[in-house]
N, C-alpha and C positions, 0 to 999 in steps of 0.2 A: 504493499499499500504506500502511496506517495505521502511523504511527510509534508505537512502544511505549516507554513509560518503565518502568524497574524500580527497585525498592528492596529492598535486602537486610537480613536480620535486624531486621525491625521487630518490637518488643516488643509482646507482649500479656499482660497481668497477669491470672492466674486468681484466683478467689476466695479461695484460701488463700495468695496472694502469690507463687506460682510463676510465673516469666516464661517464656513460650513464644515462639519466634522464627519469624517468617514472612517470605517473600519475596513481593512484590507486583508484578504485571505489569498495566499499564493503558494505554489509549490516551492518548497525550501531547496531549490537546486541552483540558485543564483541566475537563472535564465530569464529571457523575455518571453511573454506570453500575451495572447489576446486578452483583452479586458472585457469583463462583463460587469456592467454598472447598473446598480439599482438605487433609485433615489425615493425616499419613502417618508410619509408623515407618520408612520406607524411604529417608530422606534427601531433603530438598526440592530439593537440587542434582543429583538424578539427571537425566541428560541427557533421558530420556523425559518427564519432568515439565516441564522447561523448554521442550521442543519443543511439548508440548501446550498449556502455558499461554500460550505466545506466539501460537498459532493462535487460542485462545479470545479472547485479548485483542484480536487484530486485528479480530475481529468484534464489538467494542463491549462487552467485559466487563472488569470489574476482577477479576483472577484472583489467588487467594491460595494458596500452597503452605507449609503449616506443619509444622514438626517436631513430632511429638507429645511429651508429657511424658516426659523421660528419654531422649530420642533427639536425636543429633547437636547442634545448637546450642540445643536448649531445655533448661531446668532440670528438676529432679525425678527421681523413680525410675520407671523403665519397668516395668510389669506387664503381661504379654501377655494376649491374648484367650482363652487356654486355661486359664481359672480363674474363680472366682466374679466375674462382671462388675461386681458392685457395688463390688469392691475396687480396680478399675483407675482410677476416676476419669474415665474417658473420656467418659461421659455429661455430667458436669459441665463438663469442659474444652470439650466441643463447644458446649454452651450459652453458655458465657462467650466463647468465640471468635466465635460467630455475633453475639452483641450487641456485641462489640468491632468487628467488620467493619462492622456497620451505621452506626457512628459515623465511619468514614473519610471523608475529604473527597471521595474519588473514588467513594463508594458512594451509590446512589439509595435505599437502604434495603431493597431486595429481595435476600435471600440465598438462593442455592441451593448444593448441593454437587456435586462430581464426584469420582469415585474408584472404584477397582476393587480386588477382593480385600480386604485388610485395610483399605484406604482406604474401601471401601464399608461395611465394619463400622462405621467411625467415623461414617459418615453415618446409619446406622440408630440408633446410640447417641445421637446428638444429637437426632434427630427424636423419640426416646422422651420427652424432657423438654419438647418443645414450645416451643422459644424463640421469642418473638413475631416476630422478623425473619426467621425461616426460612419461606420461601414454597413451596419444592419441593425435592426431592432427586433426584439421580441415583446409583444405587448398583449397580454390575455386579460379577458374580462373587462374590456373597455370599450363602449359602444361609440358610434359616430355622433349620436344625438342624445342629450340628457332626456328629452321627452320620450325617447324610445323605451327608457327605463321606468319613468314615473307616470306616463300617460297624462301628464299635466295634473296629477293628484298627489298630495303629500303622502309619502311612504311612511305612515306613523310609526310602525314598530321598528323598522330598520333604521330610519333616519334619526329617531330620538335616541335609540341605544348607541348608534354610531357617534352621535354628537356628544352624549354623556361619556363615552369612551375617549373621544378626541380631547374633551375638556380636562381630563385628568392631567395632562401635561401642562395645560394653561394654568391649572390650579397650582401645581408644583412651581412653575416659573414665577408665578405672582407671589409665592410665599404664603399662600392660604394654608392654614394648618389643618382645617377639617376636610373631610371629603376624600375620595380616592386620588392618589397621585400616580398610579400606574395603570396602563390599559388593562391588565389582568384584574386588578383590584376593582376597576370601574365596571368591567363586564360582570364580574361575580356579584357586585352590589346592585347593579341595575336589575339583573334577573331574579336576584333573591329579595329585593326590598322595594326598588323604586318603580319598576316597570308597570306594576298593577295599579300604581297611582297616576302616573303621568300620561300614559297612552289614553286613559279615559278623561283627562282633565279638560274643563271648559271654562273659558276659551284658552286656546293654546298661548295667545299673546300674554296671558296673565300668569303663565308659570314663572315662578320667582326667578330673578335673573341669576342668582348664584347657582341655580341647578346646573347650568351649563357654562358657569364661569364666564370668561371674556368672549367665548363663542356666542353667547346670546346675542351680541351685537351683529354678528353675521347671520345667526339663525332667524331673527325677526324679519329682516328684508326678504330672506328666502321664502318665508311663509307666502309673501305677496307675489312671488314671481315663479310659482309652480308651472304656469303655462308659458314661461319664457325659455326658449332654447339657450342653454348655457355653454355648450362645448363647440358647436360648429366645426367638427373635424372635417366636414365635407370641404371647407375652404382650405384645409391643411393638405389634403390628399395631393393636389398639384405640385406641392413643394416637397413632398417625400421623395428624395433622390436615391434612396437606398432600398434594398429588399427588406420586406417586413413580414413577420410571422405573427399570427393571431390564434389564440385558442380560446374556446368557450365551450359551454355545456348546454344541453337541451333544457335543463332546469336553471340556467344562469339567468338571474334577474337582468343581467346586462348582456344578453345574447344579442343585443344590437351590435355587438362585435362583428358579426357577419357583414354589416354594412360598411365597416372598414375595409374589408376585403374587396367587396364589390365596388366601393368608392374608389380604391386604388386602381383597380382594373379598368374601370370606366373613365376616370378623371386624373389618375396618376400620370407621371411621365411615360410615354409610349414604350421606350426602351426597356422598362422594367415590367411591363405586363407579362404575365406568365412567370415571373420570378418570385412573386409573394406566395405565402402559405396560409391556409385557413384549416384548422382542425376542430371539429365539434364532436365532443364525446359524451358519454352518459353521466355527466357531471352537474354540479350545482355551481353556484358563483365561487364557493370556497374550494376552487380546483387544486389549490396547492396540497390538498389531501384527497387523492383519488382512490376510489375504492369500487369494486365490481359490484357490491351490494349496498349502494347508497341508501336505498329505501327497502321496501318489502320484496323486491324482486331481485334476483341474482341474474346479472346480464352475461355471465359466462367468462371464460378465462381471457378472451381478447379484451375485455373491459378492464383488466387489471393493468394499470400504467402508473407511471410516476411523472410528476410535473418536471422534475430535474431531468429525466431521460428525453422528454419532449425538447426541453431547451437545448440539451446537449446535442441532439441529432441535428437540430437546426444550425447550430454554431460550428459543430464538427464540419458540416458541409460548407458553410459560408467562409470560415476562417482557416480551416486546415485541410480542405479539399478531400475530406473522408466522405465518400459516397457509398452508402449501404443500400443504394437503391432510391434515395430521396431525390437524386437528380433527375431520374426518369419518371418518377411518379407524377400523376396528375396533381394539380396544386390544391385541390379541395379534398380533405379526408374527413369522411363522416362515419360515425358509428350509428348504425341502424338498430334502434331498439326493436326487440321482438325476433329479428333475424340474428341479433347478437353478434354481428361481425362488422368490420371495417369495410367501407366501400370508397371508391375514388371517383371524383367528378372533375370536369375541366372548367366549372364555373359555379357561381352562386349568384342568384338562385337558379335552379336547374331548369333550363329553357324547355325541355321535353315534358315538364310536369304540366298536367292539365288541371284546370279548376273543376273539380268534381262536385256537383251540387247536392246537398242533403237538406231536403226541406223539412221544416217543423211541422208536426201534426199533433193533434189531440182531439178529444171530445169536450175539451174545456175544463179538464182535471188533470193537468200534468204535474200538479204539486206532489213533491216527495218522489223517491225512487220507485215506488209502487203505484204511482199515478198512471195515466193513459197516454203520456207523451211518447212520441216516436220520431225517428228521423228515416227518411227514405228518399230515393230519387224521384218518386212521384210528386208532381206539382199538386198543391192543395186546391180543393174546390171550396164549397161552403162549409166552413168549420167555425165553431165557437171559439172565441179567444180564451187565453188563460189569465187568471188574475191572482194577485197576492198582496198582502200588506207589508210594506217594509218600514220597520220601526228602528230608527238609528240607536234607540236605547237597548235593542236586542239585535244587534247585527250578525250576519253570518260570520262565524270566526274562521280565520284562515288556518288550515291544517298545514303547519309548516314547522321548521326546525326551531330549536331554542333560541337561535341567534336572529330569528326574524328573516331568515333566507328561505326562498322557494326550494322545495326538496320533494322528490317522489314520495308520496304518503298515501295510506288507505284513507279514502274520503267518505267511508261508510259512517263515521259518527255523525255526519250531517245529513244522513238520508232521511230522517223523519221530519225535516224542517218544512213547514207549509209555505215558506217564503223562498223556497228554491224550486224552480221548474225544471223538470228532468225530461230530456228527449234522448231516446237511444235507438240504435239501429237493431235490426234482427242479428242474430249470430252470423258472422262472415263465414261464407263457404269455401274460401280459398285464401291463401296468403296475398295480402293487398298492402302496398307500400305507399306511403305518403311522406314526401319530403319537400319542405318549403314553407313559405308563409301561409298563414291560415286567416281567413276572414269570415265575419259573421255579418250578414245584412238582416237587421232586426227591426221589424215594424212594432213600435211600442207607444204607449201613452201613459202619462201620469197625471195626477191631480195636483201635483206640486209644482212650484215654480222652477225648481231645479232638483235633479236627482241623479243617481248613477245607475249605469246598467253593466253587469258583469257577466263575463263568459268564461266558463272552465271546461276545458276539454278533458275527458276522463276515459281511460281504458278499463273496461270491465272483463275480467277473466271468467273462465267457465265456472269457477268455484265461487264467484260473486266479488273477489277482491277487486276494488275500484281505486285505481291509481291515477293521479292527475298527470296529464301530459304537458298542458300549456294553459295559458290564461290571457284575458284582456279585460279591460274596463274602459268605460267611456262616462265622463261627466257630461250631462246633457247640454250644459251651456257651451261646450266645446264642439257641438255636432257639426258646425260649419267651419271648424279649424281653431286652433288654440288661440289664435289672436282675436277671435271674435267670441265674446261672451254674450250669448243670446238667451235670455230666460224663456221658459216654456209658456205656451198658451194651454192652460190646463185642459186635460182630457182630449187634446187634438193629437192624432197619431203623427209620428214622425219616423222617417227611416234613419236608422243609426247604422253606419258602416264602422264596425268595431274590429280593429286589428288585434290578433292574438299573436303571441310569439311563435316562431316557427317550430316545426316538428320534424322528426326523422324516425318514423315508426313503420314496421311491418306488422300488421294486424293478422294474427294467426286464426285458422278455422275454429269456430266456436266462440271467439271473443267478440266483444261488442264495443262500438264507439258511443260515447255518451256525452251529451252537452247539457251542462248545468248553467241555468240562467237565473240571476237574482240582482240584487241592488247593493250588495255590500260584500267586502272581502277584507275583513278587519282583524288584525292591524296591518295586513299587508298594504292596504290603502286606507286613508282617512275616511271616516264615515261621512257621507252627505247628510247634512242637517235637514234637507228638504225645504229649506226656507228661502233660497235664493240669495242668502247673505254671504258675506265673506267668512270662510270656515274658521280663520284665525282669531276672529273677534266676536264671533256669534256663540252665545251660550244657550240658544233655544234649539229644541229638537222636535220635529213634527213627523208623525206617521203619513206616509204617502200610499195611495192606492195605485198599484201598477197593473197594466194591461199589456199583454203580448198577443199580437195578431198573427195568424197564419192562414190566410185564404187566397183566393184567386186574385184578388185586387191588392192584397198586402202579403206577398209570399215571403215570409221570413225564411232565410236558408243560410246554411253553413257551407263555405266553400273550401274544399280540401285539396291539397296539392298532390293529386294521383300521379304517380311515376309510371310512364309507359312500360308495358312488358309485364305488369302485374295485374292480378284480377281486379274487376270492377264491380262484380256482383256482391250482393250482401243477402 
């Protein structure tokens, strides 16, 4: 095994004089090696970073973990990603850090990045300014648009926990004696004590300032900008002049990562098209820990992978010329659930995928999993609508992981809820593959001035196990676009085009496809108060009467991306 030498808190001075601190891991051989750089707001001494850094270094890389500006050991003021990105200084800090890294005695001058989620965000920001020594990037779990992640709605569970965790370092830096000072302390305290209080608190704007320390001053403006695009990486793609690798998972909240790939292929420099890589696996957002049995289904031996191996395979090819087949592989690698194997494609989305319509049907009693709702290719005739009451005091709870991340989970605990309409197919008769974006065209009405419509796609196995595949949500006021906030004319039907996250699934004989429609998915998303008022300042909650239509004049339907060459019948 290669001996690893590490250095702690190595200084890198930015163009404005601010000093950022980094830990460096490298083979103890006195040689020069390609550099893999991670810039993070999450503490460079996080055990998972140390674990990954040592694995990468053992394979012959100089690995850098740097605390971002204003975080942990680094100087400066931290300004987060949910604001005008030109104000954060992250692009400039990234450029300066890359060029500093190229001068290290253990660097061979080739700099790449490694990072997931926010750490992937820093990779895209530094690539935007084209530092000369940056030769390739890896950026997983980071989408092109922030609105693809939150659908214009506050992600109550995840965003409050995340802010509470991020505030721990702000508390420490400010010398505040009470409250958690480390991310681990903060997460444990949030889940054990604080979560059950703050996610239900009304109004959010009145949560005491010291709950989130000095980050409160960034959180409050963010409440008001849920429908504002924050990242705009589509404008960055033409400036990315190096190969990029992107990883994500079918349950990743930020599976909008796939648009980074398609954006580079369509709008990036022409000479790099076909040089980028997209990998989508059977993973959640936390793909730094990859397992074959993320939820109640074991997806087989091909699902067993490590994040570090994926990174190493990319950089061994880019920086060391080691080609184990990656050079000749099609650039899109997808794990197909159900088939439980990897497949390759030349593009995303897959052009040969057809929009297969599944129309909603019922006799007016689709409520609960034992209602009369169904999905089929037959267009509806004269059918009674389905109705339910949505009470934000009793929302449909998200069946998710303890960290408020989407995960494959058995959805049957929600089966008896009268405020969930369930439409499902007959058992499939042959393997049927769907790969790509999913859309729901929903005709619906509410007696509220504003409300939400949620859609959850579920795979129902022969034994009744019901596992979520993907989801989507629309706030009614955004039905004409995020920039247009239009309140409802009560009881007047509207057509809602709801985008669900993409899928990659081969449904097996005997299994069913199920669509759950409701008006809440909490705390995955904030509860709509049904009042038409701003969620952050409104402490009133009203019950709404909801109606879903499926008839010849208002044919609600689910559009699934059927891949040619697989069965269509159900």
